[in-house]
C-alpha positions in Angstrom: -1.9 68.3 111.1 0.7 65.8 110.5 4.2 66.2 111.9 6.8 67.3 109.6 9.6 65.2 108.9 13.1 66.0 110.2 15.1 66.0 106.7 18.7 64.8 107.4 21.0 65.0 104.2 23.8 62.8 105.4 27.1 63.2 103.7 28.0 59.6 104.5 30.0 58.8 101.4 32.7 57.4 103.5 35.0 56.9 100.4 35.1 58.5 97.0 33.2 57.4 94.0 36.1 55.3 92.9 36.3 51.6 93.2 39.2 49.8 94.8 40.7 48.8 91.6 40.8 52.3 90.1 37.6 52.1 88.4 36.2 55.4 86.7 34.1 57.5 88.9 30.4 57.0 88.9 27.6 59.0 90.5 26.9 57.5 94.0 23.8 55.3 94.4 21.2 57.7 95.9 19.6 56.0 98.7 16.5 57.3 100.8 15.9 55.8 104.2 12.6 56.4 105.6 12.4 55.7 109.4 10.7 56.5 112.7 7.6 55.3 114.7 7.1 52.9 117.4 9.4 50.6 119.3 13.1 51.0 118.1 16.1 53.4 118.5 15.9 54.7 114.9 18.5 57.4 115.2 21.0 55.0 116.3 20.0 52.3 113.8 20.1 54.9 110.9 23.5 56.1 111.8 24.8 52.5 111.8 23.1 51.6 108.6 24.1 54.6 106.7 27.8 54.7 107.8 28.3 50.9 107.7 26.9 50.6 104.0 28.8 53.6 102.8 32.1 52.1 104.0 31.3 49.2 101.8 29.7 50.6 98.7 29.3 53.8 96.8 26.1 55.1 98.4 24.9 58.5 99.4 22.1 58.7 101.8 19.3 61.0 102.5 17.5 60.1 106.0 14.0 61.0 106.8 13.5 60.4 110.4 9.8 60.9 111.6 10.1 62.2 115.4 6.6 60.3 116.3 7.0 57.2 118.6 3.6 55.9 118.4 1.8 53.3 116.3 0.0 55.9 114.0 1.6 58.2 111.5 1.1 59.6 107.9 4.3 60.8 106.4 4.1 64.2 104.5 6.6 63.0 102.0 4.3 60.7 100.4 1.8 63.5 99.6 4.1 64.6 96.7 3.4 62.7 93.6 7.1 62.4 92.7 8.3 61.6 96.3 10.6 58.9 95.1 12.0 60.6 91.9 15.4 61.7 93.2 16.4 58.2 94.5 17.7 55.1 93.0 16.5 52.9 95.9 14.3 53.5 99.1 14.7 51.8 102.4 11.6 51.4 104.5 12.3 51.1 108.3 9.3 53.0 109.5 6.8 51.4 112.1 3.2 52.5 112.0 1.2 49.4 112.6 -2.2 51.2 113.1 -2.2 53.6 110.1 -4.7 52.1 107.7 -6.0 54.6 105.1 -6.1 53.0 101.7 -5.5 56.1 99.9 -2.4 57.1 101.9 -0.8 53.6 101.6 -1.4 53.5 97.8 0.6 56.6 97.5 3.6 54.8 98.6 3.1 51.5 96.9 2.1 53.2 93.4 5.7 54.6 93.2 7.2 51.3 93.9 5.0 49.4 91.5 6.0 51.8 88.8 9.8 51.1 89.1 11.2 52.4 92.5 13.4 49.5 94.0 13.2 49.0 97.8 14.6 47.4 100.8 12.2 46.7 103.8 13.5 46.1 107.3 12.1 44.6 110.4 9.0 46.7 111.6 8.2 47.6 107.9 6.5 44.3 108.0 4.1 45.3 110.6 3.6 48.8 109.3 0.0 49.4 108.0 -0.8 46.0 109.7 -4.3 47.2 110.5 -5.0 48.1 106.9 -7.8 46.0 105.1 -6.1 46.2 101.9 -3.2 44.2 100.8 -1.1 46.5 98.6 1.6 47.1 101.1 1.8 43.3 102.1 2.1 42.5 98.2 5.0 45.2 98.1 6.7 43.6 101.0 6.3 40.0 99.7 5.3 38.7 103.0 2.4 39.1 105.6 3.2 39.2 109.3 1.2 40.3 112.2 3.2 39.1 115.2 6.5 38.0 116.4 8.2 35.5 118.8 10.4 36.5 121.8 13.9 37.9 121.5 16.6 35.3 121.1 19.9 34.5 119.2 18.3 32.8 116.1 20.4 30.6 113.7 20.0 31.7 110.0 19.8 28.9 107.4 20.0 29.5 103.8 17.4 28.1 101.4 18.4 26.5 98.1 17.6 29.7 96.4 19.7 31.7 99.0 22.8 29.5 98.2 22.6 30.6 94.7 21.7 34.3 95.0 24.2 37.0 94.8 22.9 38.8 98.0 23.9 35.8 100.1 27.2 34.8 98.7 29.9 34.3 101.3 27.1 34.4 104.0 28.7 32.7 106.9 27.4 29.2 107.9 26.0 29.0 111.4 25.6 32.7 111.7 23.2 33.7 114.6 21.5 37.0 115.1 22.4 39.1 118.0 19.3 39.0 120.2 16.6 39.9 117.9 12.8 39.2 117.3 11.6 36.4 114.9 8.7 37.5 113.0 5.8 35.0 112.2 5.2 35.0 108.5 1.7 34.1 107.9 1.9 34.2 103.9 4.7 34.5 101.5 3.2 36.2 98.3 3.7 34.6 95.0 6.6 36.8 93.6 8.6 36.5 96.8 11.6 34.0 97.1 12.9 33.1 100.6 16.7 33.4 100.7 17.1 32.3 104.4 14.9 31.1 107.3 14.9 30.9 111.0 13.2 28.4 113.4 10.7 29.5 116.0 11.6 28.4 119.5 7.8 28.4 120.2 6.2 26.4 117.4 9.2 24.7 115.9 8.3 26.1 112.4 10.7 27.8 110.0 10.0 31.3 108.8 11.5 33.5 106.0 14.0 36.0 107.5 15.7 37.2 104.4 14.0 37.2 100.8 13.5 38.9 97.4 10.3 40.2 95.9 9.2 41.6 92.6 6.5 44.1 92.8 5.4 45.4 89.5 8.7 46.5 87.8 10.6 46.7 91.1 13.1 44.6 92.9 12.4 44.5 96.7 14.7 42.9 99.2 13.5 42.3 102.9 14.6 41.0 106.1 12.5 40.7 109.3 15.7 41.1 111.7 16.6 44.6 112.9 14.9 45.1 116.2 17.9 45.6 118.5 20.7 48.0 118.2 23.1 45.0 118.4 21.8 43.7 115.0 22.8 47.0 113.4 26.2 46.6 114.9 26.8 43.3 113.5 29.0 43.4 110.3 27.2 40.4 108.9 23.8 42.1 108.9 25.2 45.4 107.7 26.9 43.6 104.7 23.8 41.6 103.9 21.6 44.7 103.9 24.1 46.5 101.9 24.1 43.8 99.3 20.4 43.9 99.3 20.4 47.6 98.5 22.8 47.2 95.5 20.8 44.1 94.4 17.5 46.0 94.4 19.1 49.0 92.4 20.6 46.6 89.9 24.2 47.2 91.2 25.2 43.7 92.4 27.0 41.3 90.2 26.1 37.6 90.2 29.3 36.9 92.4 27.8 39.2 95.2 30.2 42.0 94.4 29.2 45.7 93.7 29.1 46.5 90.0 31.9 48.6 88.6 32.1 51.8 90.3 30.0 50.9 93.2 32.5 49.4 95.5 33.6 52.1 98.1 37.2 53.2 97.7 39.2 51.8 100.7 42.5 50.3 101.6 40.7 46.9 102.5 37.6 46.2 100.5 35.6 44.0 102.9 32.6 43.2 100.5 34.2 40.1 99.5 33.3 38.2 102.7 30.7 38.5 105.5 
């Protein structure tokens, strides 16, 4: 019998649904964060991501935190044919490397292929790693099965990244807090690297931020997000927030939230990382 999720409806809209310039109110972006599993402090990271992003953008969060801490798990939510229907974007930060049932995995990817935007963070890349089918990996846009040691990795924008709205104002020379570099074995055909980091072991550069198109859906991904310090870093939170808005079609070409999707605040900080 599968463990039931803890359903945490977080009222973490830190500001009202008005932009800083007095824009007309709009319905907050409805975001679902699915998280839990092996190897990370998901409660802490969920709190930092939801509160941090909602201080920057007009986002309302639902967090589904699986209490399991092992490498296998099948999430009850995905048994519902319309599991993603209430949400504008789904963020995957779950970590179940040894779950491999094709039917179960395709319950997830079917929804995304049909037009459910997504953001994928860190161990989502190793989730369903044992599966023989490639559906999840095609959805992610990358294939990874291992990672290098933890270090403070410099992040370098690609040519595409310099032009992309998600990476506008990304600071030159930014290094991660101590984090893991995932080894990317394959970049799938619809994925575009926005930034890379170089392995201290093999000297090769691997994508660390990217976009992907999966069916009709936009996907933004990052392999960073192992340690709590990364989720406390404002550059990381702002970049992921922009990725959420971009995936949902709410980020303009200048890297700013679309009208009505900037959080109301005294000092709107989305302008810079």
